[in-house]
N, C-alpha and C positions, 0 to 999 in steps of 0.2 A: 504493499499500499504506500503510495507516494504522498508525502507530506509537503505542504506548501513552505517555501522558505520563509524564515522569519524577516519582518520588516527591519530596516535599519534602526528604528527607534526601539523595538523590542530587543534587538541585539545589544544596543547600548545599555539598556535597562539590566540585561543579564550581566553584562560585564561590570556595571556598577555594583549589583548585588553580590558579585564574587569578591569585591574589594571590601575586605573586613574593616579596614581603618576608615574608609569613606562611609560605610553604613554606621559604624560606631559614632562617627562625627555627626551624622544626620540624626541619630537617636539622641545623642546629648544635646544637640541644638533644640530639638523638639521638646526634650524634658526641661530644659532651662527656660524656654519660652513659656511653656504651661506653668511651671513653678512661679515664674516672674509675674504672671498675670493673676494667678489664683491664690498664691500663698499669703500675700499681704491682706487680701480681702478675707481669707479664712481665719488668719490670726487676729483680725480686728485690732491691729496695733497702728497707731498713727506713727509713721516713720519720722515725722517732723516734730514729734511731742517730746520735749525734754523732760528728765526725771532728776530726782535727787541722788542718783547712783552713777555718777560718771566713772568712766574707765574701769567698768566691771568686767572681769575676765569671763571667758565663756563658762556657762554653767547650765543647769537644767532649765532655767527660766529664759536666759538670754543665750541662745545656742552660739552666737558669735561675739558675745559681749556687748558692751555699750561704748559709746564714743564720749568725747569731751563734754557733751551737754546731756549725757545719760540717755541718749536715743538708742533704741534697739538696732544694733549693727545688721542682724539677719534681715530685718525688713527693709532696711535702706539698701542692702546689697541686692535684694530681689528688685526693688524699685529701680535702682541703678542699672541693673541688668536689662530691664524692660526698656528703659530709655536708651541705652546703648544699642541694643538690638533694633529698636525703632529708627534711630538715627542712621544705623548702617543700612537697614532696608530701604528707607525712603531716599537717602542719599544715593544708594546704588540704582534706585528706580529713576531718579533724575538723571544720572549719568547714562542709564540705558536709553532713555528717550533722546537725549542730546547726541550721544555717541552713535546710536544706530542711524538716526536721521542724517547726521553729518557724513558718516561713512557711506550710506546708501547713495546719497546725492553725489558725493565726490566720485565714487567708484563708477557710477552710471554715466554721469555727464563727461567725465574725462576731459582731456585737453587743458585749456586755460583755467576753467572753473576747478578742475581737480587740483591742478598746481597751486592755485591761489587758496584753496580751502586747507590743503595739506601743509602749505607753508604757514598758514595760521596756527595749525596744530603744533608746528615745530616752534613758533614763537611762544606760545603757551607753555610748551614743555620747558622752555628755558627759564620761565619765571618760577621762583620758589613757591611751592604749593601752599605752605603754611603762611607765607606772607600774603599771598592772594586771598586766603580765607580770612586772615585778621583784618585786611583792608575792607573786605566785603562786611564783616561784622562791625567794624567801626563805622562804616557808612550807615549802617542800619541804626546803630546807636545814636549818631548825631542827627539823622534825618527823621527817624520814625518814632523813637521812644518818646521824645517830647510831644509829638503829636497824639500818640496813644495815651499818654498820661493824662492829657486833658479830656479825653472822650472815654476810653476803656482801659483804665489803669489795671484792672484785674486780668486783662488779656495780654499784658507785656511779657510775662514768662513764656506763654505759648507762642507768642510771635518771636521771641528770641530763639526758641527751640526750632521753629519752622525756618528761621533766617539761617541757622547753622546747618540744618539738614539740606537746604537748597544751596548754600555756599559750598558745602562739601561735595554734593553731587555735581555742581558746576565746574569743579576742577578735576573730577575723577573720571571723566568720559574720554580722555584723549586716547588712551590705549584702546578702548572699545571702538573708537572711530577708525583708528588705523587697521585693526583687525577686520572690522566689517568691510572697509574699503578694499583690502587686499582679497577678501573673499568674492566680493562683487566683481572685481577685475577679472577673476578666474571663471566665475560663473556666466558672465555676460557673452562669453564666446561659445557656450555650450549649445548643442543643436536645439533643445527645447526653448531657449530664449530667443535664438534666431527665428524659430518657427513662429513664436508668439509675435515677434516683430513684423514678420512677413505678412501675418493676417491682420495687422493693424491694431494691435492691443495698445491702448494708451500707456504712456510711460509710468504714470502713477499707479495704475492698475497692475502693470508688469512688475513693478518694484514690490508692491504690496502682496500680490497674490503668486508670484513666480520666484522672485528672488528671496524675499523675507522668509517664507517657510523653509528654504534650504539653508538658512543661516541660524535656525533655532539652536542647533547643537552648540555652535561656537558661541553664540550669544549667551546661552545658559552658562557655559563654562566660565567666560570672563565676568559675568554678572555675579556669579558665586565668588569669584576671587576678588571682586571689587568690594563686597560687604566687609571683610576683615580690614581692608585698607581704610575704609571710612570710618569704622569703628576705631581703629587705631589713631586716626587723625583727631577724631572727637576727644578720645581720652588724652591725647597730648595737650590739646587746646584747653581742656578742663583742667589738667594738671597745672598749666601756666596760669590758670584763672581767667581765660578768655572764652571758655565754653559755657557749660551749664552753670547757672548762678544759684546760690542758696535761696531758698531752702530745697530746691530741687537737687537731685542727687543722680549722678552717673558713676560708672566704675572709675572714670577718670578723676572725678572730684573726690571719691572715697579713697582712692590710691594717694592723692595729694594730701588729704587729711591724715592718712596713716603715716606717710613720710614725714609730715610736720611733727609728729609726736616721737620720732626717733632721737634719742639723746643718750649720752654715756651714763645718766643717772638711773633711768628706768626705761626699759623697752617694752612698750605696750604692742607686742607683736601682732595681736589679732586684728588691730586696725588696719594693718598693711597686708598681712598674709591672706586673709579671706578675699578682699576684693581683687588683689593682684593675682591670686591663684585662680580665681574664677575667670578673670580676664584672659589669663594664659591658656586656660582650657577652652574658652570660647574661640580664641584666635586659632588654636590648634585644630579644634573641630571644624571650623570654616574652611581652613586650608586643607585639611584632609578631605572634606567633601568636594572642594573645588578640584583638587588633584584627581579624585576619583572620577568626577564628571569629565575632566579633560582626558583621562585614560579611556573612558568609556566611549566618548564621541570621537577621539583621535587615536585609535588603537595603533596606527602606524608609527606614532611617536615613540612607542616602546620597542621597536625593532632595532 
């Protein structure tokens, strides 16, 4: 009995499932996401509420101890994980929209348009990413915060968070654009694209319905690898005091708070070990899943 050959997508899924590290990374990310959403709600603990028990070591009541204000570190780490993952996901989504659109147009148009668009990418590559994000956030602070404070002061933290996510996404699309453009240059000479052109398929429809579906694999791979980069940028900016503002917490701000308590007299290790350890595990899981997807969709790279 003859069996139909598996589709490329099914084969990629099988290769991904055979990669134990990638599957473990996916399971850990799902678990961390679920815990960060539901655990603070289930514990019914206000992560921003201080108590009269500062610097309490981990015990049965406070699983990760308390910070300088007596706030429960476990609930704050869960909230910080939620915010860090949200920043990574939204920032990667912004980079997906810009990078895929830029690469599609540049690769399809070719010629002077392609040269101009890719030179723009080269110029942006030369700019320091962190400096660009800092300038964007500073512009938001000077232009928008004053206007919001007069009308919707309670919305300022949410707008700051949105500005950070958009800023990080706006500088993380460059690699995506280059990869998509290279794939389009290869695909546009394929027989099915030439056939679609010969029957008069409009360029926009051709890009969206013929080119884009054939780019899903490589887009998914680089999207997954963009998320940890955005999370790391956010943590670095928050560590410098330029990212998430109190009383909000991200893993970056929690790591900064823990590092500030390191001194020769007394080391309150739990303030640094737990958020930094979780950050390391999240980055490792994201990278493992991204590498697993790359190996699944590009098996020739392993030869």
